[in-house]
C-alpha positions as CSV (number, residue, x, y, z in Angstrom):
1,R,-213.6,53.3,-31.1
2,S,-213.6,52.5,-34.8
3,P,-215.6,55.1,-36.9
4,F,-217.4,52.1,-38.4
5,C,-218.4,50.5,-35.1
6,W,-219.3,53.3,-32.7
7,R,-223.0,52.8,-33.2
8,L,-223.0,49.2,-32.2
9,V,-224.8,48.3,-29.0
10,P,-225.2,45.3,-26.8
11,T,-228.3,43.0,-27.3
12,C,-229.1,42.6,-23.7
13,G,-228.5,44.0,-20.2
14,C,-227.3,47.3,-21.6
15,D,-227.2,50.7,-19.9
16,P,-230.2,52.8,-20.9
17,R,-227.9,55.6,-21.9
18,W,-227.1,53.7,-25.1
19,A,-230.7,53.5,-26.2
20,P,-231.2,57.2,-27.2
21,M,-228.8,56.7,-30.1
22,V,-230.7,53.5,-31.2
23,A,-234.1,55.1,-30.9
24,E,-233.1,58.2,-32.8
25,E,-231.4,56.3,-35.5
26,D,-233.9,53.5,-36.0
27,H,-237.2,54.9,-34.8
28,G,-237.1,58.7,-35.0
29,D,-237.6,61.2,-32.2
30,E,-241.1,60.0,-31.2
31,G,-240.2,56.2,-31.0
32,T,-243.8,55.3,-32.2
33,D,-242.5,52.0,-33.7
34,G,-240.5,50.8,-30.7
35,G,-243.1,50.1,-28.1
36,E,-243.3,51.6,-24.6
37,E,-239.6,51.0,-23.7
38,H,-238.3,52.6,-26.9
39,G,-240.7,55.4,-26.6
40,Q,-239.3,56.3,-23.2
41,Y,-235.8,56.2,-24.5
42,S,-236.7,58.4,-27.5
43,S,-238.2,61.0,-25.2
44,H,-235.0,61.0,-23.2
45,A,-233.0,61.5,-26.3
46,S,-235.1,64.4,-27.4
47,E,-234.7,66.1,-24.0
48,R,-231.0,65.6,-24.1
49,R,-230.7,67.0,-27.6
50,A,-232.8,70.0,-26.7
51,A,-230.7,70.7,-23.7
52,L,-227.3,70.3,-25.4
53,G,-228.0,71.3,-29.0
54,K,-227.8,69.0,-31.9
55,Q,-224.0,69.3,-32.4
56,A,-223.1,68.7,-28.7
57,F,-225.6,65.9,-28.4
58,G,-224.0,64.1,-31.3
59,R,-220.5,64.5,-29.7
60,E,-221.9,63.1,-26.4
61,Q,-223.3,60.0,-28.2
62,R,-220.1,59.4,-30.0
63,F,-218.1,59.7,-26.8
64,L,-220.4,57.2,-25.0
65,A,-220.2,54.8,-27.9
66,A,-216.3,55.0,-27.7
67,K,-216.6,53.4,-24.2
68,A,-217.1,49.7,-24.7
69,P,-220.8,49.1,-24.3
70,V,-221.1,46.1,-22.0
71,P,-223.7,44.9,-19.5
72,V,-223.9,47.0,-16.3
73,A,-222.7,44.1,-14.2
74,A,-219.5,43.8,-16.3
75,R,-219.0,47.6,-16.4
76,K,-218.8,47.7,-12.6
77,C,-215.8,45.4,-12.7
78,G,-213.5,48.1,-14.2
79,P,-212.8,51.7,-13.3
80,A,-215.5,54.3,-13.9
81,V,-215.2,56.7,-16.9
82,E,-215.8,60.4,-17.1
83,E,-219.1,60.1,-18.9
84,S,-220.6,63.0,-17.0
85,I,-218.2,65.4,-18.6
86,F,-220.7,66.1,-21.4
87,D,-223.2,67.5,-18.8
88,H,-220.8,70.5,-18.7
89,L,-220.3,70.9,-22.5
90,Q,-221.1,74.3,-23.9
91,E,-220.8,75.9,-27.3
92,R,-218.1,78.6,-27.3
93,E,-216.0,80.1,-30.1
94,K,-212.3,80.3,-29.8
95,E,-211.2,83.9,-30.1
96,P,-207.6,84.7,-31.1
97,A,-206.8,85.6,-27.5
98,T,-208.3,82.3,-26.4
99,K,-206.3,80.3,-28.9
100,E,-203.1,82.0,-27.8
101,L,-203.9,81.3,-24.1
102,V,-204.7,77.6,-24.7
103,A,-201.7,77.1,-27.0
104,K,-199.4,78.5,-24.3
105,G,-201.1,76.2,-21.8
106,I,-200.4,73.2,-23.9
107,K,-196.8,74.2,-24.6
108,A,-196.2,74.7,-20.8
109,N,-197.3,71.1,-20.1
110,R,-194.5,68.8,-19.2
111,F,-195.4,66.4,-22.0
112,C,-196.0,69.0,-24.7
113,R,-193.1,71.4,-24.4
114,D,-191.5,70.6,-27.7
115,L,-194.6,69.8,-29.8
116,Q,-194.5,71.4,-33.2
117,D,-197.0,74.1,-34.2
118,T,-198.9,71.7,-36.4
119,H,-199.4,69.4,-33.4
120,I,-200.6,72.3,-31.3
121,Q,-203.0,73.4,-34.0
122,T,-204.5,69.9,-34.2
123,L,-205.2,69.9,-30.5
124,L,-206.7,73.4,-30.7
125,D,-209.0,72.6,-33.6
126,T,-210.6,69.7,-31.7
127,M,-210.9,71.3,-28.2
128,E,-214.3,71.9,-26.7
129,Y,-215.4,74.1,-23.8
130,F,-216.7,72.7,-20.5
131,A,-218.1,74.9,-17.7
132,F,-218.2,74.0,-14.0
133,D,-219.8,75.6,-11.0
134,A,-217.9,76.2,-7.7
135,N,-217.2,72.9,-5.9
136,E,-218.0,70.7,-8.9
137,T,-215.6,67.9,-9.7
138,I,-213.8,68.0,-13.1
139,V,-211.9,64.7,-12.8
140,T,-211.9,62.1,-10.1
141,Q,-208.9,60.1,-8.8
142,G,-209.2,56.4,-9.8
143,V,-211.5,57.1,-12.7
144,S,-210.4,56.4,-16.3
145,G,-209.6,59.7,-18.0
146,S,-211.2,60.9,-21.2
147,H,-209.8,64.4,-21.9
148,F,-206.7,66.6,-21.6
149,F,-207.7,70.0,-20.2
150,V,-206.4,73.7,-20.2
151,V,-208.0,76.1,-17.7
152,H,-209.7,79.0,-19.4
153,E,-211.0,80.8,-16.3
154,G,-211.4,80.3,-12.6
155,V,-209.2,78.3,-10.2
156,V,-209.2,74.6,-9.6
157,Q,-207.8,72.5,-6.7
158,V,-205.7,69.4,-7.3
159,S,-205.9,66.7,-4.5
160,V,-204.3,63.3,-4.1
161,D,-205.9,60.9,-1.6
162,G,-208.0,63.8,-0.3
163,K,-204.9,66.0,0.4
164,P,-204.6,69.3,-1.6
165,T,-201.3,69.2,-3.6
166,N,-201.7,72.1,-6.2
167,K,-203.8,74.9,-7.5
168,L,-204.2,75.6,-11.2
169,D,-205.6,78.8,-12.8
170,R,-205.9,80.5,-16.2
171,G,-203.7,78.9,-18.9
172,Q,-202.5,75.8,-16.9
173,A,-203.1,72.3,-18.2
174,F,-203.8,69.0,-16.5
175,G,-205.0,65.4,-17.3
176,A,-202.1,64.1,-19.5
177,I,-200.7,61.4,-17.2
178,A,-203.8,59.1,-17.2
179,L,-204.1,59.4,-21.0
180,L,-200.4,58.7,-21.8
181,Y,-199.6,56.1,-19.2
182,D,-203.0,54.3,-19.7
183,C,-203.9,54.4,-16.0
184,P,-206.7,55.9,-13.9
185,R,-206.7,59.5,-12.9
186,T,-203.9,60.1,-10.3
187,A,-205.6,63.1,-8.7
188,T,-209.0,64.7,-8.2
189,V,-209.5,68.2,-9.6
190,V,-212.3,70.4,-8.2
191,A,-213.4,73.9,-9.2
192,L,-212.9,76.3,-6.3
193,Q,-215.0,78.9,-8.1
194,P,-217.0,79.0,-11.3
195,A,-214.5,77.7,-13.9
196,G,-214.2,76.9,-17.6
197,V,-211.8,74.5,-19.2
198,W,-211.0,73.6,-22.8
199,G,-210.7,69.8,-23.3
200,V,-209.4,67.6,-26.1
201,D,-210.4,64.0,-26.5
202,G,-207.9,61.6,-25.1
203,A,-207.6,59.6,-28.4
204,V,-206.7,62.7,-30.3
205,F,-204.2,63.7,-27.6
206,R,-202.5,60.3,-27.6
207,R,-202.3,60.2,-31.4
208,V,-200.7,63.7,-31.6
209,L,-198.1,62.8,-29.0
210,K,-197.4,59.4,-30.6
211,E,-196.8,61.1,-34.0
212,H,-194.4,63.5,-32.3
213,G,-192.7,60.7,-30.5
214,Q,-192.1,58.7,-33.7
215,Q,-190.3,61.7,-35.1
216,R,-187.9,61.5,-32.2
217,Y,-187.8,57.7,-32.1
218,A,-184.2,57.3,-33.3
219,E,-183.0,60.0,-30.8
220,N,-184.8,58.4,-27.8
221,R,-184.2,54.8,-28.8
222,K,-180.5,55.0,-27.8
223,F,-181.4,56.0,-24.3
224,L,-182.9,52.5,-23.7
225,D,-179.4,51.1,-23.9
226,R,-178.5,53.1,-20.7
227,V,-181.1,51.2,-18.6
228,A,-179.3,48.2,-17.1
229,L,-182.6,46.5,-16.5
230,F,-183.2,46.3,-20.3
231,E,-179.8,44.9,-21.1
232,G,-181.1,41.4,-21.7
233,L,-184.0,42.5,-24.0
234,S,-183.7,41.6,-27.7
235,A,-183.3,44.2,-30.3
236,G,-187.0,43.6,-31.3
237,Q,-188.2,44.0,-27.8
238,K,-186.3,47.3,-27.4
239,A,-187.7,48.5,-30.7
240,A,-191.2,47.8,-29.5
241,V,-190.6,49.5,-26.2
242,G,-189.2,52.5,-28.1
243,E,-192.3,52.8,-30.2
244,L,-194.9,52.2,-27.5
245,A,-193.6,53.2,-24.2
246,L,-191.3,56.3,-24.6
247,F,-192.4,59.8,-24.0
248,N,-190.5,63.1,-23.5
249,E,-191.2,65.3,-20.5
250,G,-189.8,68.8,-19.7
251,F,-189.6,70.5,-16.3
252,E,-188.6,74.0,-15.2
253,A,-186.3,74.4,-12.2
254,G,-188.1,73.8,-8.9
255,A,-190.8,71.5,-10.5
256,R,-191.6,68.2,-8.9
257,V,-191.1,65.3,-11.2
258,V,-192.4,62.6,-8.9
259,S,-193.8,62.9,-5.4
260,E,-193.5,60.8,-2.3
261,G,-196.6,58.7,-1.8
262,E,-197.5,58.6,-5.6
263,I,-198.3,55.3,-7.3
264,P,-195.5,55.0,-9.9
265,R,-196.5,55.0,-13.5
266,A,-193.1,55.4,-15.3
267,M,-189.4,55.3,-15.0
268,Y,-187.1,58.1,-16.2
269,I,-183.9,58.7,-18.1
270,V,-182.3,62.1,-17.6
271,K,-181.7,63.6,-21.1
272,S,-180.5,66.9,-19.8
273,G,-180.4,69.0,-16.6
274,E,-180.0,68.1,-12.9
275,L,-182.4,66.8,-10.3
276,S,-182.4,66.1,-6.6
277,V,-183.9,63.2,-4.7
278,M,-185.5,64.5,-1.5
279,S,-186.7,62.4,1.5
280,A,-189.4,63.7,3.8
281,G,-190.4,67.3,3.1
282,S,-193.9,68.6,2.5
283,I,-196.1,69.9,-0.3
284,D,-198.5,72.8,0.3
285,A,-201.9,73.4,-1.2
286,S,-200.3,75.3,-4.1
287,G,-198.0,72.5,-5.0
288,N,-194.8,74.0,-3.6
289,F,-192.3,71.6,-2.1
290,S,-190.3,72.6,1.0
291,G,-188.1,71.0,3.6
292,G,-186.7,67.5,3.2
293,E,-183.2,66.2,2.9
294,R,-181.3,65.6,-0.3
295,T,-180.2,62.0,-0.6
296,A,-179.0,61.8,-4.2
297,R,-178.6,63.7,-7.4
298,F,-179.3,62.8,-11.0
299,R,-177.6,64.2,-14.1
300,S,-177.6,63.5,-17.8
301,G,-177.6,59.8,-18.5
302,D,-178.8,58.7,-15.1
303,V,-181.8,56.5,-14.7
304,F,-184.3,56.5,-11.8
305,G,-187.6,54.9,-11.0
306,E,-186.5,51.3,-11.9
307,Q,-187.2,50.2,-8.4
308,A,-190.7,51.4,-8.8
309,L,-191.4,48.4,-10.9
310,R,-192.1,46.8,-7.6
311,A,-195.0,49.3,-7.3
312,L,-196.8,47.1,-9.8
313,H,-197.6,45.1,-6.7
314,G,-199.0,48.2,-4.8
315,E,-196.0,50.0,-3.4
316,K,-195.8,53.8,-3.6
317,R,-192.9,56.1,-4.2
318,M,-190.7,56.6,-1.2
319,T,-189.0,59.9,-2.2
320,T,-189.7,63.1,-4.1
321,V,-187.6,64.1,-7.1
322,V,-187.3,67.9,-7.8
323,A,-185.7,69.5,-10.9
324,D,-182.7,71.7,-9.8
325,T,-182.4,73.1,-13.3
326,A,-184.5,73.1,-16.5
327,C,-184.4,69.4,-17.5
328,E,-185.7,67.0,-20.2
329,L,-186.5,63.4,-19.4
330,V,-187.2,60.3,-21.5
331,C,-190.1,58.5,-19.7
332,I,-191.0,54.8,-20.0
333,G,-194.6,54.0,-19.1
334,F,-195.1,50.9,-17.1
335,A,-198.5,50.1,-18.7
336,Q,-197.0,50.3,-22.2
337,L,-194.1,48.1,-21.0
338,K,-196.6,45.5,-19.8
339,D,-198.2,45.6,-23.3
340,V,-194.8,44.8,-24.9
341,L,-193.3,42.4,-22.3
342,G,-196.4,40.8,-20.8
343,E,-198.3,40.8,-17.5
344,D,-195.3,39.6,-15.5
345,L,-193.4,42.8,-16.3
346,A,-191.2,42.9,-13.2
347,G,-190.3,39.2,-13.6
348,C,-189.5,39.6,-17.3
349,L,-187.2,42.5,-16.7
350,E,-185.5,40.7,-13.8
351,R,-184.8,37.7,-16.0
352,S,-183.5,40.0,-18.7
353,Y,-181.3,41.7,-16.1
354,M,-179.9,38.4,-14.8
355,L,-179.2,37.4,-18.3
356,S,-177.1,40.5,-18.9
357,I,-175.1,39.9,-15.7
358,L,-174.5,36.2,-16.5
359,R,-173.0,37.0,-19.9
360,R,-170.3,39.1,-18.1
361,L,-169.0,36.0,-16.2
362,P,-166.1,34.5,-18.1
363,I,-167.2,30.9,-17.8
364,I,-170.8,31.7,-18.8
365,S,-169.7,33.9,-21.7
366,Q,-168.5,30.8,-23.4
367,L,-172.0,29.5,-23.6
368,S,-174.4,30.3,-26.4
369,L,-177.4,32.7,-25.8
370,A,-179.8,29.7,-25.7
371,Q,-177.6,27.9,-23.2
372,T,-177.3,31.0,-21.0
373,L,-181.1,31.4,-21.0
374,R,-181.3,27.8,-19.7
375,L,-179.3,28.9,-16.7
376,V,-181.6,32.0,-16.2
377,D,-184.6,29.6,-16.2
378,V,-183.2,27.7,-13.2
379,M,-182.3,30.9,-11.2
380,E,-184.6,32.1,-8.5
381,A,-185.3,35.8,-7.7
382,K,-185.5,36.1,-3.9
383,T,-186.0,39.1,-1.5
384,Y,-183.9,39.3,1.7
385,E,-184.8,41.5,4.6
386,V,-182.3,43.9,6.2
387,G,-179.5,41.9,7.7
388,A,-180.8,38.6,6.6
389,D,-178.2,35.8,6.0
390,I,-177.6,34.7,2.5
391,E,-177.5,30.9,2.3
392,P,-174.0,29.5,1.8
393,N,-174.8,26.8,-0.8
394,L,-175.2,29.3,-3.6
395,R,-173.0,28.9,-6.7
396,L,-174.0,32.4,-7.8
397,A,-175.9,35.4,-6.5
398,V,-176.7,38.4,-8.7
399,V,-177.6,41.6,-7.0
400,I,-180.8,42.9,-8.6
401,D,-181.7,45.5,-6.1
402,G,-180.2,46.8,-2.8
403,H,-176.8,45.5,-1.8
404,I,-175.2,42.6,0.2
405,E,-172.1,42.5,2.4
406,G,-169.5,39.9,3.2
407,A,-166.0,39.4,4.6
408,D,-163.0,38.7,2.4
409,G,-160.0,36.6,3.4
410,E,-158.5,39.4,5.5
411,G,-161.8,40.0,7.4
412,K,-162.5,43.2,5.6
413,T,-166.2,44.0,4.8
414,I,-166.9,44.1,1.1
415,K,-170.1,45.7,-0.3
416,L,-171.7,44.4,-3.5
417,E,-174.1,46.8,-5.1
418,R,-176.8,46.3,-7.7
419,G,-175.3,44.9,-11.0
420,T,-172.5,43.0,-9.2
421,W,-172.4,39.3,-8.3
422,H,-170.9,36.9,-5.9
423,E,-169.8,33.3,-6.8
424,D,-168.4,30.5,-4.7
425,G,-165.0,30.5,-6.5
426,S,-165.6,27.4,-8.7
427,L,-166.8,29.5,-11.7
428,A,-163.6,31.5,-11.6
429,D,-161.5,28.3,-11.3
430,M,-163.1,27.0,-14.6
431,V,-161.5,29.8,-16.7
432,E,-157.9,30.6,-17.5
433,D,-156.0,33.5,-16.1
434,D,-156.4,35.5,-19.3
435,C,-160.2,35.6,-19.0
436,S,-161.1,38.5,-16.7
437,P,-164.6,39.4,-15.7
438,I,-166.4,42.4,-17.1
439,G,-167.9,44.4,-14.3
440,G,-167.9,43.8,-10.5
441,G,-167.9,40.2,-9.5
442,R,-166.4,38.8,-6.3
443,S,-165.8,35.3,-5.0
444,L,-165.1,33.5,-1.8
445,L,-166.7,36.1,0.6
446,T,-168.0,34.7,3.9
447,H,-170.9,35.6,6.2
448,L,-172.9,37.2,3.4
449,K,-175.9,39.4,4.6
450,A,-178.4,41.7,3.0
451,G,-177.5,45.4,3.4
452,S,-179.2,48.3,5.2
453,E,-182.1,48.4,2.7
454,G,-182.4,44.7,2.2
455,A,-181.6,43.1,-1.1
456,R,-183.2,41.2,-4.0
457,L,-181.0,38.6,-5.6
458,G,-181.0,36.2,-8.5
459,T,-179.8,33.0,-7.0
460,L,-178.3,29.9,-8.5
461,T,-177.7,26.9,-6.3
462,K,-174.9,24.3,-7.0
463,E,-177.5,21.7,-7.6
464,A,-179.5,23.8,-10.1
465,F,-176.3,24.8,-11.9
466,A,-175.2,21.2,-12.3
467,L,-178.6,20.1,-13.4
468,A,-178.7,22.9,-16.0
469,L,-175.3,21.9,-17.4
470,R,-176.4,18.3,-17.7
471,G,-179.5,19.4,-19.5
472,L,-177.2,21.2,-22.0
473,G,-175.3,17.9,-22.5
474,I,-172.2,19.3,-20.9
475,D,-172.2,16.9,-18.0
476,D,-173.6,13.5,-18.9
477,L,-175.7,11.9,-16.2
478,S,-174.5,8.5,-17.4
479,T,-171.0,9.1,-16.2
480,A,-169.8,8.0,-12.8
481,R,-169.1,11.5,-11.6
482,S,-170.5,12.0,-8.2
483,G,-170.4,15.8,-8.5
484,L,-169.6,18.5,-11.0
485,D,-166.0,18.1,-12.3
486,E,-164.8,21.7,-12.8
487,D,-162.0,20.5,-15.1
488,Y,-164.4,18.5,-17.1
489,V,-166.8,21.5,-17.5
490,R,-163.9,23.7,-18.7
491,K,-162.9,21.2,-21.4
492,A,-166.5,20.6,-22.4
493,L,-167.1,24.4,-22.8
494,L,-164.0,24.8,-24.9
495,A,-164.9,21.8,-27.1
496,R,-168.3,23.5,-27.7
497,K,-166.5,26.5,-29.0
498,V,-164.4,24.6,-31.5
499,P,-166.3,24.7,-34.9
500,V,-165.6,21.1,-35.9
501,F,-166.9,19.8,-32.6
502,R,-170.3,21.7,-32.7
503,T,-172.1,18.8,-34.3
504,L,-171.1,16.3,-31.6
505,S,-173.8,14.8,-29.4
506,A,-173.6,15.0,-25.6
507,E,-172.3,11.5,-25.5
508,Q,-169.6,12.2,-28.1
509,V,-168.6,15.4,-26.3
510,D,-168.3,13.4,-23.1
511,N,-166.1,10.8,-24.9
512,L,-164.0,13.6,-26.5
513,V,-163.5,15.4,-23.2
514,S,-162.4,12.2,-21.4
515,Q,-159.6,11.8,-23.9
516,L,-158.2,15.3,-23.8
517,V,-154.9,15.8,-22.0
518,L,-153.7,19.2,-21.0
519,Q,-150.1,20.1,-21.9
520,K,-148.3,23.4,-21.1
521,Y,-145.6,25.0,-23.2
522,A,-143.2,27.9,-22.6
523,E,-142.6,30.8,-25.0
524,D,-140.6,29.9,-28.2
525,T,-141.3,26.2,-27.8
526,F,-141.8,24.3,-31.1
527,I,-145.0,22.2,-30.9
528,F,-143.9,20.4,-34.0
529,R,-141.8,21.1,-37.1
530,Q,-142.6,21.0,-40.8
531,G,-141.8,17.5,-42.2
532,E,-142.1,15.6,-38.9
533,L,-144.4,12.7,-38.6
534,G,-147.5,13.6,-36.6
535,S,-149.7,11.6,-34.2
536,T,-151.4,14.3,-32.1
537,F,-154.3,16.7,-32.6
538,F,-154.3,20.0,-30.6
539,V,-156.9,22.5,-29.3
540,V,-155.6,25.9,-28.0
541,A,-156.8,26.4,-24.5
542,K,-154.6,29.5,-23.7
543,G,-152.0,31.5,-25.4
544,E,-151.0,32.4,-29.0
545,L,-149.0,30.4,-31.6
546,R,-147.4,31.1,-35.0
547,V,-147.8,28.8,-38.0
548,L,-144.9,28.9,-40.5
549,V,-144.7,27.2,-43.9
550,D,-141.2,27.2,-45.4
551,G,-140.3,29.8,-42.9
552,R,-143.1,32.1,-43.9
553,L,-145.9,33.2,-41.5
554,V,-149.2,32.0,-42.8
555,R,-151.5,32.4,-39.8
556,M,-151.8,32.9,-36.0
557,L,-153.6,30.6,-33.6
558,S,-155.3,31.6,-30.4
559,K,-157.8,30.2,-27.9
560,G,-160.3,27.8,-29.5
561,A,-158.3,27.2,-32.6
562,C,-157.4,23.6,-33.5
563,F,-154.5,22.2,-35.6
564,G,-152.6,19.1,-36.4
565,E,-155.5,17.2,-38.0
566,R,-153.8,17.1,-41.5
567,A,-151.2,14.6,-40.5
568,L,-153.8,12.4,-38.8
569,L,-156.4,12.5,-41.6
570,L,-154.1,12.3,-44.6
571,N,-151.3,10.2,-43.1
572,E,-148.7,12.7,-44.3
573,P,-145.9,14.6,-42.6
574,R,-146.5,17.9,-40.8
575,S,-147.2,20.6,-43.4
576,A,-146.1,23.5,-41.2
577,T,-144.2,24.5,-38.1
578,V,-146.0,25.7,-35.0
579,I,-144.3,27.8,-32.4
580,V,-145.5,29.4,-29.1
581,V,-145.2,33.2,-29.3
582,S,-147.0,34.1,-26.0
583,A,-145.4,34.0,-22.6
584,S,-146.9,30.5,-22.3
585,A,-149.5,28.3,-23.9
586,E,-151.8,25.5,-22.8
587,L,-153.0,23.0,-25.3
588,W,-155.6,20.2,-25.1
589,C,-154.1,17.2,-26.9
590,I,-155.6,13.9,-28.2
591,D,-153.6,11.1,-29.8
592,R,-154.3,9.3,-33.1
593,K,-156.1,6.4,-31.6
594,A,-158.5,8.5,-29.5
595,F,-158.9,11.0,-32.4
596,E,-160.1,8.2,-34.8
597,Q,-162.6,7.0,-32.2
598,V,-164.0,10.5,-31.6
599,V,-164.0,12.0,-35.2
600,T,-167.3,11.4,-37.0
601,Q,-167.7,11.3,-40.8
602,S,-169.1,14.9,-40.9
603,M,-166.2,16.1,-38.8
604,R,-163.8,14.4,-41.1
605,E,-165.4,16.0,-44.1
606,E,-165.3,19.4,-42.4
607,M,-161.6,19.1,-41.5
608,I,-160.6,17.9,-45.0
609,K,-162.5,20.8,-46.5
610,R,-160.7,23.2,-44.2
611,I,-157.3,21.6,-45.2
612,Q,-158.1,22.2,-48.8
613,M,-159.1,25.8,-48.1
614,Q,-155.8,26.4,-46.3
615,D,-153.7,24.9,-49.1
616,A,-150.8,27.4,-49.5
617,S,-149.6,25.9,-52.8
618,I,-152.3,27.4,-54.9
619,T,-151.0,29.5,-57.8
620,L,-152.9,31.6,-60.4
621,N,-152.1,29.1,-63.1
622,S,-153.6,26.2,-61.1
623,L,-157.0,27.9,-61.1
624,R,-159.6,27.6,-63.8
625,P,-162.1,30.4,-64.3
626,V,-165.8,29.4,-64.0
627,K,-167.8,32.7,-64.3
628,V,-167.9,36.3,-63.2
629,I,-169.9,36.7,-60.0
630,G,-169.5,40.4,-59.4
631,A,-168.0,43.6,-60.8
632,G,-167.4,47.1,-59.5
633,S,-165.5,50.3,-60.1
634,F,-162.3,48.9,-58.5
635,G,-162.3,45.4,-60.0
636,S,-164.2,42.2,-60.5
637,V,-164.8,38.9,-58.6
638,R,-164.7,35.6,-60.4
639,L,-165.6,32.1,-59.4
640,V,-162.6,29.9,-60.0
641,E,-161.8,26.2,-59.5
642,H,-158.6,24.5,-58.6
643,R,-157.5,22.1,-61.4
644,G,-156.3,19.4,-59.0
645,S,-158.7,19.4,-56.0
646,Q,-161.7,20.9,-57.8
647,M,-162.1,23.2,-54.8
648,R,-163.9,26.4,-55.8
649,Y,-162.8,29.9,-54.7
650,A,-163.9,33.5,-55.1
651,L,-161.0,35.4,-56.8
652,K,-161.0,39.2,-56.7
653,R,-159.0,41.1,-59.3
654,V,-158.2,44.7,-58.4
655,R,-157.4,47.3,-61.1
């Protein structure tokens, strides 16, 4: 397609239609220097140019060259292309009335409703006229599209799988879907009477709509965050999807957005307006939908078509969606999604979706992103038929599609929809009462079955969960545990969240966890008082505590905070008083002997540095200025050094 490369041709096995260009360029019209074969091709080129005219002939050659010139055997492997379109090309001037008609036709198209005048003019300037006799085919279903068309005169019939679905006449457009969604033609269009259409090259059409889409990128990008299936995508992936896969479509009231039996090409986010989902019903030869039963409604912010990702494996749409009011949709093309996320598009999005659900679980939310991804890697996406039993040995089941049902402790049937999960109770037991799940999770349901439409689940077995945790160093295989110790996992996860413990190896974490002892305290309990001798190090597992120095509040401590290391590291009395201020508190404790066995040199240095940073005895006179590191309209920032400890600080002075 490059302007520098469109004359390149294959060296062997090429289609004869490429030869006229070579013969004309290198040997002239007569082909006297090219031997018998080139002479034949040159004669063919001359005949074509005489029939079409020099200008039209040149456009045909450039179009053919834009289609990758490969051997015939290879060409047959892919979908056919609309090369015969140039047999219908005619020279025709665009009168003012014609330009107005075509411009209105473009603006009426669902993809082009809000194009700017400059974009419309670009399309008009490059459009060419094609004439067809009655019963001649303009585009063929399953063939790669080359042009976007507007009917100038006559009536054309649109058919899908041989069934008439619409009629188009003067001023109506067609052909955009195949160009924008990078898919074969979705319908066949035949002239019912002598007809003429104006066509613009697909590359030009795509470029114009891409430029328009980039102008609305920021506006459309936020809509991606409404698609639950995309929750697990990175910011970079979402940005790429926003740039490559988003289009805007507009529909008038009564228009069909998607039709039952279609091969899905996109999913949709409702930007404005209302739509109805209709089952059954019929479409007449003029494209009018009638009958059917409304099964759902969509409004602004709703998403539909996600389930159609399964259609990448050949399934067709099961319902028709009709606009109840004028509406605008943000469309996400599946082909472009595949370009961004890879060939296994459905699998990638399912993994992304499972990741977003896992991060809502309290126990999993304590893991890092990399650790959570490790769990996703060991999960398996499985499809269950209607009423199929869900195996009981699952630690976790995330509902990707459909729903599942089970009985609670009172025998009541509980329904879990898409985006919810079921776990066996152990995950909930690992977290404290103050950690509540975000979203809809249930535990300890029995007799789980797939719902009335079946279900697709992301499943995590107990064995896979234990194996993944061990791979993360949370449960050491060298220990004598015969199964997964839930209390151990809870302590290990908490230890991973304490900053000074993050450098510990799996073996060191295992040693630390085995030494931790849980102690519970009531409100207003003194953990220790300033001046006391200390022999214990604490990690807050639950609750809030107040730290006082000389009766003055210096900081608050909450879950994950650690304290008490100063007395153990420096062999000095407690430097502060710590009191429980919440209704209760739970602390993991480790005594001096175990602390000295566990603490590494790097941990010791980190703790001492933190002690120095927390020194409350610093006064302005104890600081020595080093240099100015910043200045602004409200003050300056200086680098200063403590005269005793040589610790350096940033000191801000405000006017």
